[in-house]
N, CA, C and O atoms as CSV, one atom per row, in Angstrom:
chain,resi,resn,atom,element,x,y,z
A,1,MET,N,N,23.260,10.029,-51.486
A,1,MET,CA,C,23.703,10.470,-52.332
A,1,MET,C,C,23.559,11.526,-52.446
A,1,MET,O,O,24.433,12.045,-53.140
A,2,ILE,N,N,22.695,12.291,-52.017
A,2,ILE,CA,C,22.529,13.620,-51.617
A,2,ILE,C,C,24.294,14.351,-50.732
A,2,ILE,O,O,25.053,15.276,-51.024
A,3,ASN,N,N,24.268,13.404,-49.716
A,3,ASN,CA,C,25.685,13.958,-49.064
A,3,ASN,C,C,26.961,13.767,-49.794
A,3,ASN,O,O,27.957,14.450,-49.554
A,4,LYS,N,N,26.903,12.472,-51.029
A,4,LYS,CA,C,28.014,12.496,-51.466
A,4,LYS,C,C,28.313,13.425,-52.570
A,4,LYS,O,O,29.453,13.873,-52.697
A,5,LEU,N,N,27.236,13.784,-53.481
A,5,LEU,CA,C,27.670,15.199,-54.261
A,5,LEU,C,C,27.291,16.257,-53.570
A,5,LEU,O,O,26.463,16.976,-54.128
A,6,ILE,N,N,27.587,16.505,-52.717
A,6,ILE,CA,C,27.821,18.249,-51.815
A,6,ILE,C,C,29.123,17.524,-51.428
A,6,ILE,O,O,29.960,18.365,-51.753
A,7,LYS,N,N,29.641,16.722,-51.048
A,7,LYS,CA,C,31.169,16.564,-50.862
A,7,LYS,C,C,32.211,16.471,-52.131
A,7,LYS,O,O,33.390,16.826,-52.109
A,8,THR,N,N,31.527,15.935,-53.190
A,8,THR,CA,C,31.946,15.934,-54.379
A,8,THR,C,C,32.406,17.371,-54.917
A,8,THR,O,O,33.552,17.746,-55.166
A,9,LYS,N,N,30.903,18.247,-55.054
A,9,LYS,CA,C,31.553,19.628,-54.948
A,9,LYS,C,C,32.322,20.675,-54.177
A,9,LYS,O,O,33.144,21.476,-54.622
A,10,LEU,N,N,31.934,20.529,-53.040
A,10,LEU,CA,C,33.206,20.935,-52.183
A,10,LEU,C,C,34.078,20.960,-52.552
A,10,LEU,O,O,34.693,22.009,-52.740
A,11,PHE,N,N,34.759,19.174,-52.969
A,11,PHE,CA,C,35.879,19.073,-53.448
A,11,PHE,C,C,36.568,19.785,-54.834
A,11,PHE,O,O,37.614,20.433,-54.875
A,12,CYS,N,N,35.704,19.476,-55.888
A,12,CYS,CA,C,35.635,20.957,-56.773
A,12,CYS,C,C,36.160,22.375,-56.597
A,12,CYS,O,O,37.094,23.088,-56.964
A,13,PHE,N,N,35.114,22.405,-55.874
A,13,PHE,CA,C,35.333,24.089,-55.534
A,13,PHE,C,C,36.577,23.967,-54.485
A,13,PHE,O,O,37.214,25.020,-54.462
A,14,LEU,N,N,36.883,23.374,-53.968
A,14,LEU,CA,C,38.087,23.654,-52.903
A,14,LEU,C,C,39.720,23.658,-53.732
A,14,LEU,O,O,40.687,24.414,-53.644
A,15,ALA,N,N,39.418,22.313,-54.609
A,15,ALA,CA,C,40.468,22.159,-55.831
A,15,ALA,C,C,40.718,23.448,-56.460
A,15,ALA,O,O,41.807,24.018,-56.387
A,16,LEU,N,N,39.475,24.006,-57.220
A,16,LEU,CA,C,39.598,25.264,-58.032
A,16,LEU,C,C,40.339,26.489,-57.512
A,16,LEU,O,O,41.109,27.312,-58.008
A,17,LEU,N,N,39.599,26.202,-55.868
A,17,LEU,CA,C,40.403,27.658,-55.554
A,17,LEU,C,C,41.999,27.488,-54.928
A,17,LEU,O,O,42.321,28.357,-54.118
A,18,ILE,N,N,43.005,26.442,-55.243
A,18,ILE,CA,C,43.777,25.775,-54.251
A,18,ILE,C,C,44.408,26.318,-55.846
A,18,ILE,O,O,45.333,27.128,-55.784
A,19,VAL,N,N,43.886,25.851,-57.369
A,19,VAL,CA,C,44.739,26.354,-58.199
A,19,VAL,C,C,44.588,27.360,-58.796
A,19,VAL,O,O,45.318,27.500,-59.778
A,20,LEU,N,N,43.568,28.513,-58.462
A,20,LEU,CA,C,43.499,29.803,-58.440
A,20,LEU,C,C,44.670,30.986,-57.878
A,20,LEU,O,O,45.350,31.959,-58.204
A,21,SER,N,N,44.242,29.893,-56.583
A,21,SER,CA,C,45.674,31.181,-55.801
A,21,SER,C,C,47.052,30.702,-56.163
A,21,SER,O,O,47.903,31.578,-56.015
A,22,LEU,N,N,47.587,29.318,-56.683
A,22,LEU,CA,C,48.705,29.235,-57.176
A,22,LEU,C,C,49.185,29.882,-58.054
A,22,LEU,O,O,50.345,30.264,-58.216
A,23,TYR,N,N,47.798,30.098,-58.976
A,23,TYR,CA,C,48.180,30.638,-60.766
A,23,TYR,C,C,48.635,31.961,-60.343
A,23,TYR,O,O,49.678,32.326,-60.886
A,24,GLY,N,N,47.889,33.098,-59.162
A,24,GLY,CA,C,47.966,34.236,-58.970
A,24,GLY,C,C,49.382,34.494,-58.428
A,24,GLY,O,O,50.147,35.344,-58.883
A,25,CYS,N,N,49.619,33.745,-57.506
A,25,CYS,CA,C,51.210,33.683,-56.987
A,25,CYS,C,C,52.639,33.354,-57.658
A,25,CYS,O,O,53.158,32.257,-57.864
A,26,ALA,N,N,53.202,34.911,-57.989
A,26,ALA,CA,C,54.167,34.899,-58.690
A,26,ALA,C,C,55.056,34.589,-57.922
A,26,ALA,O,O,55.202,34.956,-56.756
A,27,SER,N,N,56.178,33.374,-59.002
A,27,SER,CA,C,57.463,32.762,-58.153
A,27,SER,C,C,58.656,33.610,-58.075
A,27,SER,O,O,58.574,34.077,-59.211
A,28,HIS,N,N,59.928,34.272,-57.473
A,28,HIS,CA,C,60.712,34.924,-58.138
A,28,HIS,C,C,62.099,33.543,-58.881
A,28,HIS,O,O,62.464,32.404,-58.592
A,29,VAL,N,N,62.463,34.707,-60.030
A,29,VAL,CA,C,63.487,33.990,-60.863
A,29,VAL,C,C,64.452,33.949,-60.454
A,29,VAL,O,O,64.805,34.887,-59.740
A,30,ARG,N,N,65.266,32.956,-60.677
A,30,ARG,CA,C,66.796,33.090,-60.696
A,30,ARG,C,C,67.955,34.145,-61.223
A,30,ARG,O,O,67.706,33.983,-62.418
A,31,ILE,N,N,68.396,34.537,-61.224
A,31,ILE,CA,C,69.486,35.809,-61.664
A,31,ILE,C,C,70.132,35.129,-63.115
A,31,ILE,O,O,70.299,35.668,-64.209
A,32,SER,N,N,70.397,33.854,-62.709
A,32,SER,CA,C,71.693,33.314,-63.828
A,32,SER,C,C,70.748,33.084,-64.801
A,32,SER,O,O,71.050,33.264,-65.980
A,33,ASP,N,N,69.046,32.510,-64.310
A,33,ASP,CA,C,68.144,32.274,-65.857
A,33,ASP,C,C,67.766,33.944,-66.846
A,33,ASP,O,O,67.479,34.110,-68.031
A,34,ILE,N,N,67.969,35.101,-65.509
A,34,ILE,CA,C,67.823,35.963,-66.221
A,34,ILE,C,C,68.767,36.282,-67.508
A,34,ILE,O,O,68.499,36.440,-68.699
A,35,LYS,N,N,70.129,36.315,-66.683
A,35,LYS,CA,C,71.407,36.285,-67.693
A,35,LYS,C,C,71.952,35.542,-68.375
A,35,LYS,O,O,72.974,35.863,-68.981
A,36,ASN,N,N,71.186,33.863,-68.488
A,36,ASN,CA,C,71.619,33.098,-69.410
A,36,ASN,C,C,70.257,33.379,-70.439
A,36,ASN,O,O,70.479,32.712,-71.449
A,37,ASN,N,N,69.204,33.952,-70.557
A,37,ASN,CA,C,68.684,33.907,-71.631
A,37,ASN,C,C,67.701,35.183,-71.791
A,37,ASN,O,O,66.471,35.151,-71.814
A,38,PRO,N,N,68.737,36.577,-71.919
A,38,PRO,CA,C,68.129,37.300,-71.502
A,38,PRO,C,C,66.656,38.341,-72.391
A,38,PRO,O,O,66.085,39.419,-72.234
A,39,SER,N,N,66.618,37.354,-73.166
A,39,SER,CA,C,65.295,37.831,-74.719
A,39,SER,C,C,64.034,37.091,-73.599
A,39,SER,O,O,63.174,37.818,-73.102
A,40,LYS,N,N,64.067,36.002,-73.388
A,40,LYS,CA,C,63.098,35.711,-72.673
A,40,LYS,C,C,62.513,36.925,-71.402
A,40,LYS,O,O,61.403,36.942,-70.871
A,41,TYR,N,N,63.194,37.477,-71.265
A,41,TYR,CA,C,62.557,38.039,-70.181
A,41,TYR,C,C,62.479,39.779,-69.930
A,41,TYR,O,O,61.975,40.485,-69.058
A,42,GLN,N,N,63.611,40.159,-71.752
A,42,GLN,CA,C,63.257,41.330,-71.951
A,42,GLN,C,C,61.966,42.191,-72.039
A,42,GLN,O,O,61.009,41.959,-72.778
A,43,ASP,N,N,62.115,43.393,-71.020
A,43,ASP,CA,C,60.476,43.883,-70.953
A,43,ASP,C,C,59.564,43.040,-69.922
A,43,ASP,O,O,58.362,43.285,-69.819
A,44,LYS,N,N,60.114,42.169,-69.267
A,44,LYS,CA,C,59.225,41.735,-68.542
A,44,LYS,C,C,59.062,41.769,-66.993
A,44,LYS,O,O,59.850,42.431,-66.317
A,45,GLN,N,N,57.872,40.941,-66.326
A,45,GLN,CA,C,57.552,42.123,-64.796
A,45,GLN,C,C,58.306,40.346,-64.086
A,45,GLN,O,O,57.780,39.240,-64.205
A,46,VAL,N,N,59.845,40.743,-63.282
A,46,VAL,CA,C,59.760,39.199,-62.715
A,46,VAL,C,C,60.096,39.851,-61.031
A,46,VAL,O,O,60.151,40.964,-60.509
A,47,ILE,N,N,60.225,38.784,-60.712
A,47,ILE,CA,C,60.762,38.720,-59.087
A,47,ILE,C,C,61.959,38.389,-58.859
A,47,ILE,O,O,62.242,37.299,-59.355
A,48,VAL,N,N,62.929,38.979,-58.208
A,48,VAL,CA,C,64.325,38.588,-57.652
A,48,VAL,C,C,64.490,38.388,-56.368
A,48,VAL,O,O,63.742,39.152,-55.758
A,49,LYS,N,N,65.159,37.675,-55.604
A,49,LYS,CA,C,65.575,37.843,-54.263
A,49,LYS,C,C,67.352,37.673,-54.363
A,49,LYS,O,O,67.952,36.967,-55.174
A,50,GLY,N,N,67.889,38.443,-53.410
A,50,GLY,CA,C,68.796,37.666,-52.628
A,50,GLY,C,C,69.655,39.357,-51.895
A,50,GLY,O,O,68.962,40.172,-51.285
A,51,LYS,N,N,70.707,39.512,-52.053
A,51,LYS,CA,C,71.702,40.417,-51.101
A,51,LYS,C,C,72.396,41.231,-51.784
A,51,LYS,O,O,73.141,40.767,-52.647
A,52,VAL,N,N,72.323,42.723,-51.557
A,52,VAL,CA,C,72.795,43.825,-52.303
A,52,VAL,C,C,74.605,43.527,-51.408
A,52,VAL,O,O,75.226,43.380,-50.356
A,53,LEU,N,N,74.639,43.604,-52.775
A,53,LEU,CA,C,76.444,43.793,-52.860
A,53,LEU,C,C,77.077,44.785,-52.874
A,53,LEU,O,O,78.056,44.871,-52.133
A,54,GLU,N,N,76.722,45.816,-53.702
A,54,GLU,CA,C,77.174,47.334,-53.918
A,54,GLU,C,C,75.954,48.290,-54.433
A,54,GLU,O,O,74.856,48.004,-54.910
A,55,ILE,N,N,76.556,49.489,-54.159
A,55,ILE,CA,C,75.066,50.264,-53.820
A,55,ILE,C,C,76.329,51.861,-54.591
A,55,ILE,O,O,77.443,52.160,-54.160
A,56,LEU,N,N,75.396,52.676,-56.018
A,56,LEU,CA,C,75.310,52.734,-56.591
A,56,LEU,C,C,74.568,54.668,-56.399
A,56,LEU,O,O,73.688,54.824,-57.245
A,57,GLY,N,N,74.685,55.377,-55.920
A,57,GLY,CA,C,73.816,56.298,-55.433
A,57,GLY,C,C,73.739,57.854,-54.610
A,57,GLY,O,O,74.653,58.456,-54.048
A,58,LEU,N,N,72.639,58.148,-54.735
A,58,LEU,CA,C,72.924,59.228,-53.807
A,58,LEU,C,C,72.126,59.191,-52.453
A,58,LEU,O,O,71.093,59.861,-52.442
A,59,SER,N,N,72.554,58.303,-50.972
A,59,SER,CA,C,71.914,58.231,-49.870
A,59,SER,C,C,71.053,58.456,-49.536
A,59,SER,O,O,70.060,57.740,-49.407
A,60,PHE,N,N,71.341,60.455,-49.104
A,60,PHE,CA,C,70.882,60.914,-49.312
A,60,PHE,C,C,69.449,61.066,-49.992
A,60,PHE,O,O,68.571,60.778,-49.178
A,61,VAL,N,N,69.139,61.292,-50.766
A,61,VAL,CA,C,67.888,60.650,-51.518
A,61,VAL,C,C,67.257,59.195,-51.310
A,61,VAL,O,O,66.192,58.794,-50.839
A,62,ASN,N,N,68.277,58.640,-51.815
A,62,ASN,CA,C,67.428,57.066,-51.493
A,62,ASN,C,C,67.381,56.728,-52.890
A,62,ASN,O,O,66.802,55.665,-53.118
A,63,LYS,N,N,67.921,57.463,-54.075
A,63,LYS,CA,C,67.733,56.820,-55.300
A,63,LYS,C,C,69.053,56.541,-55.944
A,63,LYS,O,O,70.049,57.263,-55.985
A,64,GLY,N,N,68.864,55.378,-56.425
A,64,GLY,CA,C,70.381,54.888,-57.437
A,64,GLY,C,C,70.322,54.251,-57.762
A,64,GLY,O,O,69.222,54.042,-58.275
A,65,VAL,N,N,71.316,53.214,-57.880
A,65,VAL,CA,C,71.485,51.975,-58.397
A,65,VAL,C,C,72.087,50.905,-57.331
A,65,VAL,O,O,72.959,51.266,-56.541
A,66,TYR,N,N,71.552,49.479,-57.341
A,66,TYR,CA,C,72.430,48.431,-56.430
A,66,TYR,C,C,72.032,47.088,-57.192
A,66,TYR,O,O,71.048,46.683,-57.810
A,67,GLN,N,N,73.867,46.377,-56.674
A,67,GLN,CA,C,73.487,45.329,-57.056
A,67,GLN,C,C,73.441,44.687,-56.224
A,67,GLN,O,O,73.909,45.044,-55.143
A,68,ILE,N,N,72.630,43.010,-56.467
A,68,ILE,CA,C,72.374,41.973,-55.607
A,68,ILE,C,C,72.376,40.925,-56.361
A,68,ILE,O,O,71.833,40.806,-57.459
A,69,ASP,N,N,73.400,39.633,-55.384
A,69,ASP,CA,C,73.158,38.467,-55.501
A,69,ASP,C,C,72.415,37.682,-54.841
A,69,ASP,O,O,72.051,37.729,-53.666
A,70,ASP,N,N,72.147,36.758,-55.879
A,70,ASP,CA,C,70.825,35.608,-55.573
A,70,ASP,C,C,71.535,34.463,-55.113
A,70,ASP,O,O,70.908,33.835,-54.260
A,71,GLY,N,N,73.176,33.775,-55.557
A,71,GLY,CA,C,73.512,32.728,-55.519
A,71,GLY,C,C,74.006,32.215,-56.615
A,71,GLY,O,O,75.147,31.829,-56.865
A,72,THR,N,N,73.057,32.240,-57.247
A,72,THR,CA,C,73.539,32.231,-58.930
A,72,THR,C,C,74.458,33.195,-60.003
A,72,THR,O,O,75.216,32.743,-60.862
A,73,ASP,N,N,74.262,34.269,-59.800
A,73,ASP,CA,C,74.636,35.453,-60.216
A,73,ASP,C,C,74.604,36.742,-60.084
A,73,ASP,O,O,74.735,36.688,-58.861
A,74,THR,N,N,74.540,37.898,-60.296
A,74,THR,CA,C,74.311,39.201,-59.923
A,74,THR,C,C,73.776,40.081,-61.059
A,74,THR,O,O,74.064,40.062,-62.256
A,75,ILE,N,N,72.815,40.957,-60.287
A,75,ILE,CA,C,72.308,41.785,-61.196
A,75,ILE,C,C,72.280,43.366,-60.825
A,75,ILE,O,O,72.390,43.776,-59.669
A,76,TRP,N,N,72.144,44.064,-61.782
A,76,TRP,CA,C,72.163,45.629,-61.554
A,76,TRP,C,C,70.334,45.909,-61.050
A,76,TRP,O,O,69.394,45.336,-61.600
A,77,VAL,N,N,70.206,46.878,-59.944
A,77,VAL,CA,C,68.769,47.363,-60.106
A,77,VAL,C,C,68.797,48.493,-60.054
A,77,VAL,O,O,69.666,48.943,-59.308
A,78,PHE,N,N,67.819,49.602,-60.851
A,78,PHE,CA,C,67.273,50.839,-60.946
A,78,PHE,C,C,66.355,51.038,-59.776
A,78,PHE,O,O,65.552,50.113,-59.650
A,79,SER,N,N,66.233,52.221,-58.678
A,79,SER,CA,C,65.704,52.040,-57.941
A,79,SER,C,C,65.219,53.246,-57.372
A,79,SER,O,O,65.884,54.282,-57.386
A,80,ASN,N,N,63.712,53.124,-56.704
A,80,ASN,CA,C,64.148,54.890,-56.302
A,80,ASN,C,C,63.968,54.524,-54.751
A,80,ASN,O,O,63.143,55.173,-54.109
A,81,ASN,N,N,64.512,53.774,-54.286
A,81,ASN,CA,C,64.383,53.004,-52.886
A,81,ASN,C,C,65.736,52.188,-52.840
A,81,ASN,O,O,65.723,51.054,-53.320
A,82,VAL,N,N,66.930,52.698,-52.281
A,82,VAL,CA,C,67.793,51.842,-52.682
A,82,VAL,C,C,68.011,51.659,-50.925
A,82,VAL,O,O,67.908,52.496,-50.028
A,83,PRO,N,N,68.437,49.842,-50.873
A,83,PRO,CA,C,68.566,49.342,-49.510
A,83,PRO,C,C,70.379,49.646,-49.233
A,83,PRO,O,O,71.290,50.232,-49.818
A,84,SER,N,N,70.188,48.835,-47.962
A,84,SER,CA,C,71.532,49.296,-46.968
A,84,SER,C,C,72.106,47.938,-48.172
A,84,SER,O,O,71.527,46.987,-48.698
A,85,LYS,N,N,73.586,48.503,-48.226
A,85,LYS,CA,C,74.606,47.136,-48.337
A,85,LYS,C,C,74.478,45.989,-47.558
A,85,LYS,O,O,74.739,46.179,-46.370
A,86,GLY,N,N,74.185,44.959,-47.838
A,86,GLY,CA,C,74.219,43.417,-47.358
A,86,GLY,C,C,73.212,43.265,-47.014
A,86,GLY,O,O,73.022,42.121,-46.600
A,87,GLU,N,N,71.925,44.267,-46.948
A,87,GLU,CA,C,70.515,43.948,-46.714
A,87,GLU,C,C,69.985,42.563,-47.521
A,87,GLU,O,O,70.825,41.953,-48.183
A,88,LYS,N,N,69.193,42.277,-47.492
A,88,LYS,CA,C,68.307,40.754,-47.990
A,88,LYS,C,C,67.077,41.507,-48.427
A,88,LYS,O,O,66.373,42.145,-47.646
A,89,VAL,N,N,66.887,41.410,-49.561
A,89,VAL,CA,C,65.727,42.055,-50.406
A,89,VAL,C,C,64.876,41.339,-51.173
A,89,VAL,O,O,65.163,40.149,-51.305
A,90,THR,N,N,63.871,41.755,-51.734
A,90,THR,CA,C,63.102,40.871,-52.637
A,90,THR,C,C,62.652,41.998,-53.736
A,90,THR,O,O,62.101,42.983,-53.245
A,91,VAL,N,N,62.788,41.987,-54.930
A,91,VAL,CA,C,62.599,43.297,-56.305
A,91,VAL,C,C,61.698,42.826,-57.041
A,91,VAL,O,O,61.961,41.800,-57.669
A,92,LYS,N,N,60.748,43.270,-57.134
A,92,LYS,CA,C,60.274,43.144,-58.668
A,92,LYS,C,C,60.110,44.353,-59.222
A,92,LYS,O,O,59.660,45.366,-58.686
A,93,GLY,N,N,60.661,44.143,-60.795
A,93,GLY,CA,C,60.614,45.016,-61.603
A,93,GLY,C,C,61.182,44.943,-63.132
A,93,GLY,O,O,62.120,44.260,-62.722
A,94,GLU,N,N,61.384,45.018,-64.200
A,94,GLU,CA,C,61.490,44.833,-65.296
A,94,GLU,C,C,62.590,44.842,-65.647
A,94,GLU,O,O,63.366,45.737,-65.311
A,95,VAL,N,N,63.023,43.549,-66.634
A,95,VAL,CA,C,64.296,43.535,-67.271
A,95,VAL,C,C,64.623,44.535,-68.216
A,95,VAL,O,O,63.565,44.978,-68.664
A,96,LYS,N,N,65.785,45.202,-68.823
A,96,LYS,CA,C,66.073,45.796,-69.468
A,96,LYS,C,C,67.529,45.131,-70.133
A,96,LYS,O,O,68.458,44.761,-69.416
A,97,ASN,N,N,67.544,45.050,-71.704
A,97,ASN,CA,C,68.828,44.925,-71.397
A,97,ASN,C,C,70.163,45.926,-71.773
A,97,ASN,O,O,71.358,45.705,-71.582
A,98,VAL,N,N,69.773,46.612,-72.127
A,98,VAL,CA,C,70.960,47.577,-71.812
A,98,VAL,C,C,70.972,48.885,-71.219
A,98,VAL,O,O,70.162,49.382,-72.001
A,99,LEU,N,N,71.263,49.823,-70.446
A,99,LEU,CA,C,70.830,50.416,-69.762
A,99,LEU,C,C,72.371,51.774,-69.384
A,99,LEU,O,O,73.257,51.697,-68.533
A,100,THR,N,N,72.110,52.833,-70.398
A,100,THR,CA,C,72.938,53.404,-70.075
A,100,THR,C,C,72.306,54.992,-69.366
A,100,THR,O,O,71.364,55.739,-69.630
A,101,VAL,N,N,73.734,54.970,-68.064
A,101,VAL,CA,C,73.093,56.289,-66.874
A,101,VAL,C,C,74.897,56.875,-67.028
A,101,VAL,O,O,76.032,56.401,-67.023
A,102,ASN,N,N,74.127,58.336,-67.168
A,102,ASN,CA,C,75.569,58.627,-66.487
A,102,ASN,C,C,76.918,58.628,-67.339
A,102,ASN,O,O,77.919,59.021,-66.741
A,103,ASP,N,N,77.044,58.269,-68.546
A,103,ASP,CA,C,78.100,57.852,-69.343
A,103,ASP,C,C,78.628,56.009,-68.856
A,103,ASP,O,O,79.659,55.475,-69.266
A,104,ARG,N,N,77.749,55.444,-68.053
A,104,ARG,CA,C,78.073,54.408,-67.401
A,104,ARG,C,C,77.135,53.933,-68.220
A,104,ARG,O,O,76.082,54.492,-68.526
A,105,THR,N,N,77.792,52.206,-68.804
A,105,THR,CA,C,76.349,51.309,-69.266
A,105,THR,C,C,76.640,50.248,-68.675
A,105,THR,O,O,77.745,49.708,-68.618
A,106,PHE,N,N,75.613,49.898,-68.196
A,106,PHE,CA,C,74.913,48.507,-67.291
A,106,PHE,C,C,74.268,47.639,-68.423
A,106,PHE,O,O,73.479,47.997,-69.297
A,107,GLY,N,N,74.882,46.233,-68.147
A,107,GLY,CA,C,74.654,45.529,-69.262
A,107,GLY,C,C,72.711,45.153,-68.873
A,107,GLY,O,O,71.912,46.078,-69.017
A,108,ILE,N,N,72.202,43.719,-68.395
A,108,ILE,CA,C,71.063,43.728,-68.501
A,108,ILE,C,C,70.554,44.023,-66.673
A,108,ILE,O,O,71.272,43.467,-65.842
A,109,VAL,N,N,69.749,44.595,-66.317
A,109,VAL,CA,C,69.221,45.338,-65.631
A,109,VAL,C,C,67.679,45.253,-64.863
A,109,VAL,O,O,66.811,44.968,-65.689
A,110,ILE,N,N,67.429,45.340,-64.204
A,110,ILE,CA,C,65.882,45.438,-63.616
A,110,ILE,C,C,65.625,46.860,-62.750
A,110,ILE,O,O,66.022,47.228,-61.644
A,111,VAL,N,N,64.828,47.442,-63.709
A,111,VAL,CA,C,63.823,48.704,-63.308
A,111,VAL,C,C,62.705,48.767,-62.231
A,111,VAL,O,O,61.723,49.441,-62.542
A,112,GLU,N,N,62.703,48.282,-61.245
A,112,GLU,CA,C,62.508,48.193,-60.055
A,112,GLU,C,C,60.775,49.065,-60.027
A,112,GLU,O,O,60.392,50.235,-60.029
A,113,LYS,N,N,60.075,47.600,-59.999
A,113,LYS,CA,C,58.499,48.615,-59.713
A,113,LYS,C,C,58.271,48.479,-58.321
A,113,LYS,O,O,57.558,49.391,-57.904
A,114,GLU,N,N,58.634,47.638,-57.419
A,114,GLU,CA,C,58.140,47.574,-55.698
A,114,GLU,C,C,59.344,46.789,-55.397
A,114,GLU,O,O,60.187,46.282,-56.136
A,115,LYS,N,N,59.209,46.820,-54.125
A,115,LYS,CA,C,60.212,45.576,-53.301
A,115,LYS,C,C,59.267,45.292,-52.253
A,115,LYS,O,O,59.532,44.451,-51.393
């Protein structure tokens, strides 16, 4: 009887641990989901993964804007740490609806917080 009670408590504890660890793990969002429903993601933190297609910026200071493609769509990322063209990246940042820099307007963008 005591052995069964210990097993039940252990099972419940492990199940709770798994649920809490999964809850804390952020999964990435498809770029097409952001583009198709921008109001849902506006000013929210997201994680996207993709390949760097284009870079606009100052390579010697590593700041600028780069465009990534995740296979569903593309999005511009504003960053203090611009990767190389062709590099695969994971980006964590905040979605903004419209951003203008030096007279150039970008639609839906991600302002990077982490990479």
